[in-house]
RORO-736964 format. One line per 10 residues: their letters; for each residue y, z, x of N, C-alpha, C, O. Coordinates in pm, whole numbers, plus 32768, in hexadecimal, padded with zeros to 4 digits. Each point is the difference from the previous one (the first is absolute). Last residue first. Layout:
BEGIN
a = Y:Z:X:Y:Z:X:Y:Z:X:Y:Z:X ~ ...
end
This chain:
BEGIN
aagfiatfqt = 1D60:85A7:C7A4:7FC1:7FF2:7F4E:7FB9:8039:7FDA:7FDD:7FF0:7F8B ~ 818D:804E:81DB:7F8A:8015:8013:7FEA:7FAB:7F53:804D:7FFF:7FA0 ~ 81AF:7FCB:814F:7F84:8056:7FCB:7F75:7FE0:7FC8:7FF9:7F9D:7FB7 ~ 81A8:7F77:8079:7FCD:7FDE:7FBF:7FBA:8097:7FCA:7FEB:802E:7F90 ~ 80EE:7F43:822A:805C:7FF7:7F8F:7FDD:8029:7F91:805D:803B:7FC9 ~ 7EAD:8002:81AD:803C:8022:8045:805F:8016:7F71:8024:806F:7FD8 ~ 7E52:7E80:8022:7FF6:808D:7FB1:806A:8024:801A:802E:8018:7F90 ~ 7FD9:7E3C:80E9:8035:8022:7F97:7FE0:809A:7FCA:803C:8038:7FA4 ~ 7FBA:7F75:822D:8080:7FFC:7FDB:7FDC:7FEB:7F31:804D:803F:7FB7 ~ 7DF3:7FD0:8154:8028:80B1:8021:80CC:7FEE:7FC3:8030:8068:7FD3
rlqdrmpqde = 7F03:7DEE:7FE4:7FF8:804E:7F9A:7FFC:807E:8027:8013:8052:7FA6 ~ 8046:7E94:81A2:8026:7FA5:7F59:7FCD:8084:7F87:803E:8018:7F98 ~ 7EEA:7FED:820F:80E7:805F:801E:8017:7FB6:7F92:8066:8033:7FD3 ~ 7DD5:7F2D:8010:7FF9:80CC:8056:80C7:800E:7FD4:8049:8046:7FBA ~ 7F4E:7DEC:805A:7FF9:8029:7F8F:7FE0:8085:800E:804E:8033:7FAF ~ 7FC9:7F01:81CF:8079:7FE3:7FB4:8007:8062:7FAF:8046:8064:800C ~ 7E56:7FA8:8126:8057:8045:7FFB:8084:7FD0:7FAD:8060:804D:8002 ~ 7E4F:7EDC:7FC3:7FB3:806F:7FC8:80A6:8056:803F:804B:8036:7FAF ~ 802D:7DC8:801C:7F88:8011:8066:7FFA:808F:7FB8:804F:7FFE:7FA1 ~ 80BB:7E10:7F64:7FFA:8081:806E:7F6C:807E:8024:7F96:7FF1:7FC3
vhrphvcerl = 8173:7E19:7F5C:7FAB:802D:804A:7FFB:80A1:8056:8012:8024:8074 ~ 818D:7E80:7EEC:7FB2:802D:7F7F:7F53:80A3:801A:7FEE:806B:7FC5 ~ 812D:7E3F:8139:807F:8074:8012:7FC8:8023:7FB6:802D:8072:7FF2 ~ 7F24:7E50:8089:7FB7:8038:803F:803D:8094:7FEF:7FE1:806A:8036 ~ 7F3A:7E64:7E70:8051:7FF2:8015:804A:8068:8092:7FD6:8070:7FE6 ~ 7E86:7F2D:7F0C:7FEE:8024:8040:809F:7FE0:805E:7FF5:7FE6:8078 ~ 7F2E:8047:7D7E:808C:8006:8060:7FAE:802A:8097:7FBB:8065:8008 ~ 7F11:7FBD:7E75:801B:7F9D:8033:803D:7FB0:8061:7FD9:7FA0:8041 ~ 8055:822C:7E84:7FA3:7FA1:8028:7FC4:7FC9:80C4:7FE0:8032:806D ~ 81E9:80E1:7E99:7FC7:7F47:7FDF:7F69:7FFC:802D:7FED:7F91:8032
gcgamvhgep = 815E:81DD:7FE1:7FBC:8005:7FAD:7FB2:7F57:7F98:7FDC:7FCE:7F96 ~ 810D:80E0:8238:8060:7F9A:7F98:7FC4:8030:7F74:8051:7FFA:7FA4 ~ 7EE9:80B1:8203:8047:7FDF:8025:8066:8062:7F58:8028:806E:7FDA ~ 7DDD:7ECE:8108:80A9:7FB0:7FFE:8062:808B:7FDD:7FF3:8035:806E ~ 7EA4:801A:80F1:7FD9:7FD5:7F58:80C8:7FA7:7FBF:8072:7FE7:8026 ~ 7DE0:80D7:81D3:807F:8000:7FCE:7FF6:7FE8:7F6D:7F94:8005:7FC4 ~ 7F23:812D:813D:805C:7FAF:7FE2:80A9:7FCE:7FD1:8068:803A:7FE1 ~ 7F42:80E6:81AA:7F8B:7FE2:7F9C:8021:7F70:7F76:805A:7FAC:7FFE ~ 80DB:807A:8171:7FC5:8083:802B:7FDC:8003:7F57:804F:8000:7FA2 ~ 8083:7E6B:81CF:802E:8038:7F7A:7FB0:805E:7FFB:7FDB:800F:8074
erghalrfal = 8102:7F13:8154:7FBF:7FE8:7F75:7FDC:8078:7F99:803C:806B:8003 ~ 816F:7ECF:80DB:7F8F:8016:8015:7FB9:801F:7F99:8016:7FFD:7F87 ~ 8158:7F1D:8033:8021:7FBF:809C:7F89:809A:8019:8029:8022:806F ~ 80A8:7F67:7D85:7FF0:805F:8060:7FE1:8011:80CD:8037:8056:8045 ~ 7FAA:7E0F:7E77:8075:8059:7FDC:8034:807D:8053:8066:800A:8045 ~ 7E18:7EFE:7FFC:8054:7FC5:8011:80C3:8035:7FD4:8073:7FF7:802A ~ 7DBA:80AA:7FAB:8025:7FD6:807A:80B0:8000:7FFA:805F:8049:801B ~ 7E99:7FD6:7E40:8052:809A:8025:8017:7FEE:80C6:803A:8059:803F ~ 7ED4:7DF7:7F07:80CD:8038:7FC2:8047:803E:8014:8078:7FF2:8015 ~ 7DAB:801A:8065:8049:7FCA:805C:8092:7FE9:7FF2:805F:800F:804D
rrasheagqh = 7E56:80E5:7EB3:8036:8019:8097:8043:7FA9:8054:8037:801A:806B ~ 7F27:7F50:7DDC:8070:8083:7FDB:804C:8041:80AD:8074:8014:8026 ~ 7E14:7E63:7FCA:808F:7FE5:7FC2:8051:8051:7FD5:8071:7FD8:7FE3 ~ 7DF0:805A:817D:8039:803C:7F91:8097:7FE7:801D:8055:8029:804F ~ 7E39:7EB1:80D4:8056:807F:7FCA:803D:8012:7F71:8019:7FA7:7FB0 ~ 7E17:7F74:8198:807E:7FDD:7F6E:8005:8068:801C:7FA8:8050:801F ~ 7FD5:7E5E:813D:7FE7:805F:7FF0:8023:8049:7F70:8041:7FAB:7FC3 ~ 7FCB:7E99:812C:7F83:8041:801F:7FF7:8068:7FDB:7F8E:802E:8010 ~ 81DD:7EC3:7FDA:8002:800E:8089:7F1D:805F:7FDA:7FAF:802E:8051 ~ 8176:8024:7E3D:8030:7FFA:8053:7FE8:7FC1:8081:8045:8037:8056
klvphigerh = 7FA9:8050:7D72:7FA9:7FCD:8079:8050:7FC3:806E:8043:7F9D:7FE3 ~ 8046:81F9:7E45:7FE7:7F7E:808A:7F96:7FC0:8074:7FBF:8041:8052 ~ 807F:80F3:7D9A:7FE5:7FE8:80A6:8010:7F9D:8037:7FB7:7F9E:7FF5 ~ 8092:81D6:7E3E:802C:7F34:8035:7FDE:8075:80A8:8013:806E:8034 ~ 7ED5:806F:7E33:802E:8015:803F:8060:7F2B:8071:7FCF:7F93:801E ~ 7EEF:809C:7E41:80BE:804F:8014:8031:801B:8092:8076:7FE3:8018 ~ 7DF9:7F40:7F65:8014:7FBC:7F7A:80C6:8054:802F:8074:7FDC:7FEE ~ 7E16:8029:814C:7FBC:8061:7FD7:8084:7FDB:7F5E:7FEA:804E:7FA4 ~ 8118:7F24:81D2:7F81:802A:803C:7FB0:8078:7F5C:8028:806F:7FE0 ~ 810B:7DB7:8027:8016:80A9:7FFF:7F88:8036:800D:7F9F:7FDC:7FBE
fghwllhgdt = 8190:7E4E:810F:7FA4:806B:7FFD:801C:806A:7FC8:805F:8048:801F ~ 814A:7EE7:7F6B:7F8C:7F93:809E:7F81:8068:7FE7:801D:805C:7FB3 ~ 81D8:7FC6:7F78:7F95:7F90:7FEA:7F73:7FA6:805A:7FCF:7F93:801E ~ 81C0:820C:7F2E:7F78:8003:8040:7FC2:7F9E:7FFC:7F91:8006:7FCC ~ 829E:8092:7FAA:7F89:8013:7FF6:7F7E:7FC4:8040:803A:7FAE:8048 ~ 81BA:815F:7F7B:7FCF:7F69:802B:7F56:8042:802E:7FC9:805E:803A ~ 8252:8035:7E78:7F73:8033:80B9:7FC5:7F81:8012:8039:7F95:7FE9 ~ 810F:8057:7ED3:8067:8032:8075:7F56:8034:8092:7FE7:8015:8077 ~ 809C:7E9F:7DC6:8049:80EE:7FD3:7FC9:8046:8068:800B:807A:7FFE ~ 7F83:7DB3:7FD0:808D:8029:7FF2:802E:807E:7FCE:8053:8042:7FC2
tpqtraawaq = 7E32:7F2E:81D6:800E:8022:7F30:8099:7FDA:7FF2:804F:7FF8:805E ~ 7E75:7F3A:815D:803C:8062:7FF5:7FF5:800C:7F39:7FBB:7FC5:7FAE ~ 7EC0:800B:81EE:802D:7F7D:7FA6:808F:8066:7F7B:7FD8:8050:7FAB ~ 7E95:7F75:8208:806C:8078:7FC0:8082:7F7A:7FC8:803D:7F99:801C ~ 7E9B:7FEF:8148:7F94:801B:7FBF:8068:803C:7F92:7FFD:7F8C:7FD9 ~ 8093:7FF1:8198:7FEB:7F93:7FFA:7F9E:8007:7F61:7FDA:7FA0:7FBE ~ 80FB:81CA:8189:804A:7FB3:7F97:7FDE:7F9E:7FE5:8065:7FBA:7FF5 ~ 7E34:80E2:811C:8025:807E:7F91:8062:7FB5:7F96:7FDB:7FDF:7F8F ~ 7FF1:7F4B:81EC:7F88:8004:7FBD:7FF6:8037:7F88:7FD3:7FD2:7F97 ~ 8155:808C:81A9:8068:7F50:7FCD:7F60:801D:7F8F:8018:801D:7F8B
elsvvahqyr = 7FF4:8165:8193:800E:7FE3:7FAE:8065:7FA1:7FA1:805C:8015:7FB1 ~ 7E40:7FF1:81B8:7FCF:805E:7F9E:80C0:8000:7F6C:7FFA:7FEB:7F87 ~ 7FFB:7E1E:81A0:7FF5:80CA:8026:7FDE:8052:7F97:802A:7FE2:7F91 ~ 7F2B:7DF5:8113:8025:8079:7F77:803C:80B3:8054:7FCA:805C:803E ~ 7F9C:7DB2:80BC:8009:803D:7FFF:806D:8081:7FCE:805A:803C:803B ~ 7EF3:7D90:7F5D:8047:805D:804B:7FFB:80BF:7FC2:8000:8028:7F8B ~ 7E8A:7E6C:8123:8034:801B:7F75:8089:803B:806B:800B:801E:8076 ~ 7F7F:7E21:8032:7FD8:8080:801E:8038:8067:7F92:8071:7FEA:7FD4 ~ 7EDB:7DCA:806F:8022:8095:7FB5:800D:8044:8036:7FA2:8002:804F ~ 801C:7E56:80E5:7F89:8083:7F8E:80AD:801A:7FBF:806E:7FE6:8030
pldldarira = 804C:7E8D:8065:8017:8093:8073:7FA7:805C:7F88:8036:8038:7FA1 ~ 7FF0:7D85:8096:8032:808B:7FD5:7FBF:8055:800F:7F8C:7FEC:8025 ~ 8064:7E09:8034:8017:8088:8021:8035:8049:7FBF:8071:7FE4:7FD9 ~ 7EB7:7ED5:7F3B:807E:8017:7FD4:8040:806A:80AA:805B:8051:7FEA ~ 7DE6:7F5B:7FCF:7FD0:7F9E:801D:80FF:7FE1:7FEC:803B:7FA3:8035 ~ 7EC4:821B:7FB2:7FE8:7FC4:8055:8059:7F6B:7FEE:806D:800B:8039 ~ 7F8B:809F:7E21:8058:8050:807A:800C:7FAE:8085:805C:7FB5:801F ~ 7E35:7FAD:7EA1:80D3:7FCE:800B:802A:8056:802B:804C:7FCD:8053 ~ 7E0E:80FA:7FD8:8006:7F73:8058:8079:7FBD:7FAB:804F:7FDD:8057 ~ 7F97:816C:7EED:7FE7:806F:80A4:8011:7F62:8048:8055:7FDF:8053
vrmpstrltr = 7F35:8012:7DE6:80B4:8068:7FFC:8035:7FF0:806A:807B:8002:800F ~ 7DAC:7FA7:7FC5:8040:7F68:8011:80AD:8014:7FBF:8055:7FAA:7FE8 ~ 7E7A:81CB:8027:7FF5:7FAC:8075:803C:7F89:7FFF:801B:7FC7:806B ~ 803A:8155:7E2A:8007:8054:8051:7FF3:7FAB:805D:806E:7FE1:802D ~ 7F2D:7F3B:7E51:7FAC:8033:8017:8045:8057:80A6:7FBB:7FE6:8063 ~ 80CD:7F9B:7D5E:7FF0:7FCF:807C:7FB3:805B:8087:7FE4:8076:7FE9 ~ 8160:7FCA:7E5B:7F31:7FE7:8015:7FB1:7FC6:8068:7F86:7FF2:8001 ~ 82A9:80C7:7FA6:7FDC:7F88:7FF7:7F72:7FA5:7FD2:7FF4:7F8B:7FDC ~ 8040:8271:8091:808C:7FA8:7FAF:7FF1:7F96:7FD2:7FEF:7FF7:7F87 ~ 7EFD:80A3:81B6:8011:8056:7F7E:8050:7FF0:7FA4:7FF2:801D:7F89
giykdsrgeq = 8017:7F0D:8244:7F81:7FF4:7FA1:801B:8032:7F7D:801C:7FB3:7FA4 ~ 8122:80D6:8151:8056:7F0F:7FC3:7F25:8046:7FEA:7FEC:8034:7F93 ~ 8029:8145:810D:80B2:8016:7F98:7FDB:7F65:7FE9:800F:7FE4:7F89 ~ 7EF3:8062:820F:7FC0:805C:7F56:8070:7FB7:7F75:7FED:7FB0:7FA4 ~ 80D5:7FD4:8207:7F80:7FBD:7FD6:7FCE:8006:7FAF:7FF0:7FA9:7FAA ~ 81D9:8149:8092:7FD6:800B:8035:7F76:7F5C:7FC9:801B:7FC0:7F9A ~ 821D:806D:804A:7F6E:8008:7FC3:7F92:8000:805F:8008:7FAD:805A ~ 81E1:7F6A:7FAF:7FC6:8098:8055:7FA7:8027:7FE6:7FCB:801C:806B ~ 8136:7E7D:7F2C:802C:8091:7F8C:7F97:8039:8072:8004:807A:8007 ~ 7FB9:7DF9:803D:803D:802F:804B:8078:8056:7FD9:8070:8007:8033
llaivdarpa = 7DDE:7F90:7F15:7FF3:800F:8057:8086:8010:8053:7FF5:804A:8062 ~ 7FB2:7F4D:7E2F:7FC9:8034:8007:7FF7:8065:8083:7FE0:8075:8012 ~ 8075:7DE8:7F90:8080:803C:7F90:7FBC:8080:801A:8050:8046:7FC1 ~ 7E80:7E66:80E2:8090:8044:8057:8031:8040:7FCC:8010:8061:8049 ~ 7E72:7F80:7E8F:7FFF:7FFB:8073:8079:8037:8022:8031:806D:7FE2 ~ 800C:7E7F:7F3A:8031:806A:7F91:7FBB:807C:8091:8050:804D:8036 ~ 7F72:7DCA:8020:8089:805F:7FDF:7FF3:807F:7FDF:8046:804A:8045 ~ 7DF7:7F04:7FBD:8030:7FE9:805B:8107:8052:8012:8041:8061:8026 ~ 7E36:7FB6:7E16:8048:7FA7:8062:805F:8053:80E0:8054:804A:8033 ~ 7DB9:8031:7EE2:8075:8033:7FBA:8068:7FBA:8043:8008:800C:807A
kprppm = 7E13:7FFF:7F1F:804C:7FF8:8071:805C:7FED:7F99:7FFC:7FE0:7F89 ~ 7E4D:80F8:7FDC:8047:7FAA:7FD3:8078:7FF8:8069:8028:8073:800F ~ 7E0C:8095:801C:8087:802E:7FE7:8048:7F3D:801E:7FF1:7FB7:8061 ~ 7DFC:80A6:7F2D:8053:8017:80A5:809E:7FF2:7F7F:8005:7FD6:7F8C ~ 7E67:8148:7FAB:8045:7F6C:8002:801A:8014:806C:7FF1:8068:8040 ~ 7E7C:80D1:8012:8094:8008:7FD7:8025:7F44:7FE7:7FCC:7FA2:803C
end
């Protein structure tokens, strides 16, 4: 493996002052994280501390609102279709988390977007099985069985 180029010390210091990790700086400036750590020590800067991000904050950071009121998932998708949040070593269904945010309880059965846009994870748009059953019952009561 060829040696990494030496990034200017001033560039390393600038990123250290922004609060970046040694690994991030090494990757960004294509230099050794160990070199970054030595510069950090030379400057008597504390070691990098990972910020603890709540599950809700991590979920919100991976959503994108649309102009028509939906919320799209821009995180990982299991099997290409199921929105999943990987947080602190565990996987969480983005739709189930959205449901808990909106309703304050654990969902029962599968959670789906009730708005008609399959990709939507808006907390007010997701429904669990009892909600869908109730809507179906109300629809039948109003319009009769199909």
